[in-house]
SESE-613120 format. One record per residue (C-alpha): residue in three letters; x, y, z. Coordinates in steps of 0.02 Angstrom, whole numbers. Layout:
   type       xx       yy       zz
    ala        X        Y        Z
...
END
This chain:
   type       xx       yy       zz
    met      172     2960     -160
    his      266     2904       -6
    thr      268     3005      156
    gly      442     2951      213
    pro      584     2926      235
    asp      686     3088      235
    pro      597     3190      101
    gly      715     3263      -25
    pro      727     3300     -211
    glu      768     3120     -255
    pro      628     3012     -325
    arg      599     2848     -231
    pro      509     2733     -355
    ala      551     2575     -256
    leu      472     2648      -99
    asp      318     2705     -195
    gln      303     2531     -269
    met      314     2447      -99
    val      182     2562      -25
    ala       67     2526     -173
    leu       97     2338     -155
    ile       52     2339       30
    ala     -105     2441       -3
    asp     -157     2320     -140
    leu     -127     2168      -28
    met     -224     2250      115
    ala     -371     2277       -2
    arg     -367     2102      -77
    arg     -349     2018       93
    arg     -480     2135      168
    ala     -361     2160      313
    ser     -355     2296      446
    trp     -206     2350      551
    thr     -295     2282      704
    asp     -316     2112      620
    leu     -132     2110      573
    glu      -79     2160      749
    arg     -176     2013      818
    arg     -106     1897      686
    thr       77     1950      697
    gly      100     2016      874
    val      172     2179      806
    lys       90     2341      858
    arg      -29     2411      729
    gln       57     2581      737
    ser      218     2501      675
    leu      125     2403      539
    ser       27     2556      483
    ala      186     2661      474
    ala      270     2525      370
    gly      121     2528      253
    lys      158     2712      225
    gly      342     2680      196
    his      420     2736      361
    gln      444     2697      545
    pro      328     2752      686
    gly      357     2870      832
    gly      411     3023      735
    arg      544     2927      639
    glu      469     2962      469
    trp      643     2987      398
    ala      683     2801      418
    ile      626     2658      307
    pro      527     2519      393
    ser      626     2395      498
    glu      664     2219      440
    ser      565     2137      581
    thr      408     2240      543
    ile      418     2202      357
    ile      438     2015      387
    ala      288     2017      504
    leu      186     2117      378
    asp      233     1998      237
    gln      182     1847      341
    gly       22     1929      403
    leu      -32     1971      225
    arg       18     1799      160
    ala      126     1885       29
    arg      250     1739       12
    gly      400     1855       14
    ala      331     1988     -105
    val      330     2127       26
    phe      503     2077       88
    thr      569     2076      -91
    ala      500     2251     -120
    trp      576     2310       45
    val      748     2245       -7
    gln      739     2360     -158
    val      684     2504      -45
    arg      833     2475       68
    arg      953     2474      -78
    glu      872     2630     -149
    asp      888     2720       18
    glu     1069     2669       38
    glu     1112     2735     -134
    ile     1024     2900      -99
    gln     1121     2920       64
    leu     1286     2879      -23
    ala     1247     3001     -163
    arg     1213     3138      -36
    met     1377     3099       51
    ala     1472     3103     -114
    ala     1393     3270     -161
    arg     1437     3343       10
    glu     1614     3277       30
    phe     1672     3254     -150
    pro     1573     3373     -262
    gly     1698     3349     -403
    leu     1643     3169     -428
    gly     1478     3223     -502
    gly     1383     3094     -402
    leu     1404     2907     -380
    pro     1477     2798     -518
    pro     1338     2703     -608
    his     1303     2519     -580
    pro     1359     2403     -722
    glu     1178     2364     -767
    arg     1120     2544     -786
    thr     1055     2591     -957
    val     1116     2771     -949
    asp     1295     2822     -916
    arg     1351     2978     -822
    lys     1351     3081     -982
    gly     1170     3037    -1013
    glu     1211     2921    -1159
    val     1108     2765    -1182
    arg     1201     2600    -1189
    ala     1151     2416    -1186
    thr     1076     2352    -1024
    asp     1147     2193     -946
    arg      984     2094     -937
    arg     1068     1956     -835
    gln     1050     2066     -682
    leu      867     2106     -705
    phe      807     1979     -577
    glu      955     2000     -456
    gly      902     2017     -276
    met      733     1933     -298
    gly      727     1802     -162
    gly      902     1740     -206
    leu      856     1708     -388
    thr      962     1771     -533
    ala      926     1759     -718
    ala     1072     1637     -734
    ala     1000     1527     -597
    val      828     1528     -675
    leu      900     1480     -844
    ala      997     1339     -762
    ala      839     1273     -683
    thr      738     1280     -843
    ser      871     1180     -935
    asp      825     1030     -828
    val      666     1051     -728
    arg      711      904     -615
    asp      857     1001     -540
    gln      817     1117     -395
    ile      907     1284     -381
    glu     1024     1267     -233
    gly      948     1349      -79
    ala      785     1390     -168
    arg      686     1228     -147
    pro      503     1279     -135
    gly      388     1220        3
    ser      256     1092      -33
    phe       88     1155      -94
    thr      -65     1055     -138
    val     -120     1052     -318
    thr     -270     1160     -273
    glu     -160     1289     -189
    leu      -49     1296     -342
    glu     -202     1321     -454
    leu     -256     1466     -343
    gln      -82     1539     -354
    leu      -87     1526     -543
    ala     -256     1613     -547
    glu     -187     1755     -439
    leu      -36     1771     -555
    gln     -149     1783     -708
    arg     -252     1916     -620
    asp     -107     2021     -557
    arg       16     2019     -702
    trp      -55     2180     -776
    ser      -47     2280     -614
    val       97     2214     -507
    ala      282     2242     -544
    pro      375     2095     -626
    ala      506     2094     -488
    val      368     2059     -362
    leu      275     1929     -466
    phe      419     1823     -528
    pro      494     1739     -371
    pro      334     1657     -301
    ala      276     1612     -477
    phe      442     1529     -515
    ala      433     1432     -352
    gly      257     1373     -396
    trp      311     1318     -570
    gln      458     1221     -496
    gln      340     1132     -377
    val      225     1079     -519
    glu      371     1015     -623
    thr      435      919     -472
    met      264      838     -451
    leu      263      790     -635
    asn      427      699     -617
    arg      351      582     -489
    arg      241      434     -531
    val       63      502     -537
    leu     -101      438     -607
    leu     -141      490     -785
    pro     -283      612     -741
    thr     -169      699     -616
    ala      -26      701     -741
    arg     -133      792     -869
    arg     -192      917     -738
    leu      -12      951     -686
    thr       47      963     -867
    leu      -83     1096     -904
    met      -39     1189     -746
    ala      148     1184     -784
    gly      112     1248     -960
    his        5     1393     -898
    phe      135     1437     -765
    ala      266     1441     -904
    val      155     1556    -1008
    glu      137     1676     -862
    leu      322     1669     -817
    ser      367     1706     -998
    thr      249     1855     -996
    val      315     1922     -831
    ala      496     1901     -890
    arg      454     1997    -1049
    phe      370     2135     -949
    gly      530     2145     -846
    gly      635     2163    -1003
    asp      719     1992    -1002
    asp      681     1925    -1176
    arg      795     1775    -1155
    leu      697     1710    -1006
    gly      536     1752    -1098
    arg      584     1643    -1245
    arg      645     1501    -1131
    phe      479     1490    -1039
    ala      383     1507    -1203
    asp      475     1352    -1268
    ile      430     1257    -1108
    ala      249     1310    -1123
    glu      244     1249    -1304
    glu      313     1079    -1253
    his      177     1060    -1122
    ala       43     1116    -1246
    ile       99      982    -1369
    ala      101      850    -1232
    ala      -72      898    -1166
    arg     -152      929    -1336
    asp     -256     1065    -1253
    ala     -337     1198    -1363
    arg     -332     1337    -1234
    leu     -150     1312    -1188
    thr     -109     1302    -1373
    gly     -198     1468    -1400
    asp     -106     1548    -1254
    val       61     1491    -1324
    ala       18     1560    -1497
    gly      -26     1728    -1421
    leu      136     1728    -1323
    gln      238     1688    -1478
    ala      149     1826    -1573
    trp      192     1954    -1438
    ile      374     1897    -1430
    ala      386     1926    -1617
    met      300     2096    -1602
    asp      423     2149    -1467
    ala      563     2104    -1588
    gly      483     2203    -1730
    gln      449     2045    -1831
    trp      274     2097    -1879
    ser      237     1971    -2016
    val      301     1828    -1908
    ala      190     1889    -1766
    ala       37     1894    -1879
    asp       74     1717    -1939
    his       91     1651    -1761
    ala      -78     1726    -1715
    ala     -164     1661    -1872
    leu      -94     1485    -1859
    gly     -133     1479    -1674
    arg     -312     1529    -1706
    ala     -336     1376    -1816
    ser     -307     1257    -1669
    ala     -353     1367    -1521
    asp     -513     1364    -1422
    arg     -649     1471    -1501
    ser     -650     1584    -1348
    gln     -473     1638    -1398
    his     -511     1680    -1579
    ala     -550     1863    -1547
    arg     -389     1892    -1451
    leu     -280     1805    -1580
    ala     -369     1897    -1722
    gly     -334     2061    -1631
    tyr     -150     2016    -1620
    glu     -148     1971    -1805
    ala     -233     2133    -1854
    ala     -112     2243    -1755
    ala       42     2149    -1819
    ala      -18     2146    -2000
    ala      -50     2334    -1996
    glu      128     2364    -1933
    ala      192     2253    -2074
    gly       97     2360    -2200
    asp      -26     2223    -2247
    his     -182     2327    -2218
    gln     -300     2209    -2312
    arg     -250     2067    -2196
    ala     -269     2183    -2046
    ala     -446     2229    -2101
    glu     -495     2047    -2123
    ala     -426     2000    -1953
    thr     -520     2145    -1873
    ile     -683     2075    -1946
    val     -644     1906    -1866
    met     -602     1991    -1701
    arg     -771     2078    -1695
    ala     -868     1925    -1753
    thr     -796     1813    -1616
    lys     -805     1939    -1474
    ala     -952     1855    -1387
    ala     -859     1689    -1373
    gly     -708     1782    -1303
    arg     -807     1831    -1149
    leu     -815     1646    -1100
    asn     -626     1625    -1089
    pro     -542     1619     -917
    lys     -451     1774     -978
    pro     -607     1863    -1044
    trp     -598     1967    -1202
    gly     -706     2121    -1179
    asp     -745     2294    -1247
    ser     -583     2369    -1182
    asp     -478     2235    -1269
    glu     -568     2260    -1434
    ala     -548     2449    -1420
    leu     -361     2430    -1386
    tyr     -327     2321    -1537
    ile     -431     2431    -1651
    ala     -326     2576    -1587
    leu     -161     2484    -1612
    thr     -213     2430    -1787
    ser     -274     2604    -1833
    ala     -115     2686    -1767
    ala      -18     2590    -1900
    thr     -146     2621    -2037
    pro     -128     2777    -2148
    gly     -270     2900    -2125
    ala     -341     2813    -1970
    gly     -263     2925    -1837
    gly     -430     2988    -1776
    ile     -493     2810    -1750
    ala     -335     2769    -1652
    ile     -363     2919    -1537
    arg     -547     2883    -1508
    his     -530     2698    -1473
    gly     -367     2723    -1378
    glu     -453     2843    -1259
    gln     -595     2720    -1233
    ala     -473     2578    -1195
    ala     -361     2683    -1082
    thr     -509     2738     -975
    ala     -572     2560     -954
    phe     -400     2488     -916
    ala     -363     2625     -789
    thr     -520     2576     -694
    ala     -463     2394     -695
    arg     -284     2443     -646
    ala     -218     2356     -803
    his      -66     2468     -821
    gln        4     2391     -980
    gly     -163     2413    -1067
    val     -165     2598    -1020
    gly       13     2620    -1083
    leu      -18     2534    -1251
    ala     -181     2630    -1275
    arg      -96     2797    -1241
    leu       44     2755    -1364
    ser      -82     2713    -1500
    met     -161     2884    -1468
    ala       10     2966    -1477
    arg       38     2892    -1650
    gly     -136     2947    -1698
    his      -87     3126    -1662
    leu       50     3112    -1794
    gly      -66     3049    -1931
    gly     -147     3154    -2066
    asp      -93     3316    -2148
    his      -74     3413    -1985
    pro       31     3311    -1862
    glu       34     3368    -1680
    pro      204     3317    -1609
    asp      174     3405    -1441
    ala       12     3309    -1414
    ala       97     3147    -1468
    ala      243     3173    -1347
    ala      128     3222    -1204
    thr       21     3068    -1230
    ala      175     2957    -1238
    ile      233     3030    -1072
    glu       62     2983    -1001
    ala       95     2805    -1062
    leu      259     2801     -964
    asp      170     2870     -811
    ala       43     2729     -823
    val      176     2596     -798
    ala      286     2692     -675
    ala      233     2585     -527
    ser      234     2423     -627
    pro      376     2432     -755
    asn      331     2361     -924
    ala      464     2334    -1057
    pro      344     2321    -1207
    val      272     2492    -1166
    his      446     2568    -1145
    leu      503     2486    -1307
    arg      358     2556    -1407
    ala      380     2728    -1329
    ser      565     2723    -1379
    arg      520     2677    -1557
    leu      396     2821    -1563
    tyr      528     2943    -1500
    gln      669     2881    -1611
    glu      569     2856    -1771
    gln      403     2948    -1784
    leu      452     3099    -1677
    ala      628     3119    -1749
    pro      580     3268    -1863
    trp      525     3366    -1709
    ser      671     3326    -1595
    arg      688     3509    -1542
    glu      511     3525    -1478
    pro      510     3546    -1287
    leu      388     3404    -1251
    val      479     3289    -1372
    gln      642     3326    -1280
    glu      554     3292    -1114
    leu      497     3124    -1180
    gly      676     3085    -1228
    arg      734     3130    -1052
    arg      601     3020     -975
    leu      652     2872    -1085
    thr      836     2899    -1044
    ala      798     2896     -857
    val      712     2726     -866
END
């Protein structure tokens, strides 16, 4: 948790997220405050205080200053990620101060009026979220601007022209994005990834030699896969589908088995998020036919989980056999398929299979433990939700245990919001836990979902 600013009863998730981001960057860059002082010219006391979420010199009630954050971002080579997180901290702090003022001067208002994009109104009722505002405030990008750019990749978003990177630098950026997407918040990941994708597409529109063109086409396709995934994690399904379409076009152009497999997996997950289980299973199965062998286990896992949700348990069992049989090849993929992945998809499949609740709990616990060690927050959340459903299986359902485990799933993604986890937790609450809506822990789960 953060140590500043002004401690009060209000939660400060944006501040907690910024502190976690800085700590992660410090660890990955193997940086010290002394190193950063030498690199930026800013005193290490100021940098260290900013890393804890406040200002130095006894001013722990104040958020870090703009100049210190900019220096810290540059010193850590964060490409605007720290600054973007700080913008959210500043907005969060301003709203808290305004809410305190409203409560003090105008108690009859009942607090501040909600923003248009809020999911919950002042009466606590859930209403549709305006997804167009999801990426507002991220380095000047809005969802509308991103959609405009993806309609014609040769057009640059006004005022957002990326700097020039070498192809190698862009490949390193893509590798970092693939590594961090499970543990870093979508709002932090999206802006630099989008800038990198734009740069690759700009390069492709120039006259380049054929070998370079293929290399850039593959890179643009993989960037699109990651951007689709990050957009989905952030809850913007429209952007997710747009980038999935772009990734598919590049996969067709490149005729690359691995990119084709990645696109099939992406399409399967988009269908699963929409509750189209049979469609998802078909995407995974068809993709496996033309994907690289190192992706067969992953796609078979997706097929098994989706088929089980669709009620086709024979197909789920057959896909599970394929998943286990091709596990060794999966370890050779750039996105390795390991024991934790297999355990997760056995848990997800079992959670939707009658009489297999115990298997879901056992394998879900195994997966959650492994993913927690790797800081793969989505994996932890999905594993906990499969365990929660396991607690409701059999002749003696345990709704309290299910609700408590679902709350643990939400806690797992608190610092790195993940829409698929929230969506599945909502389905669990609204559908499977509906008969026990008066149980205290079930009600607490409902409150937690409403507050998201």
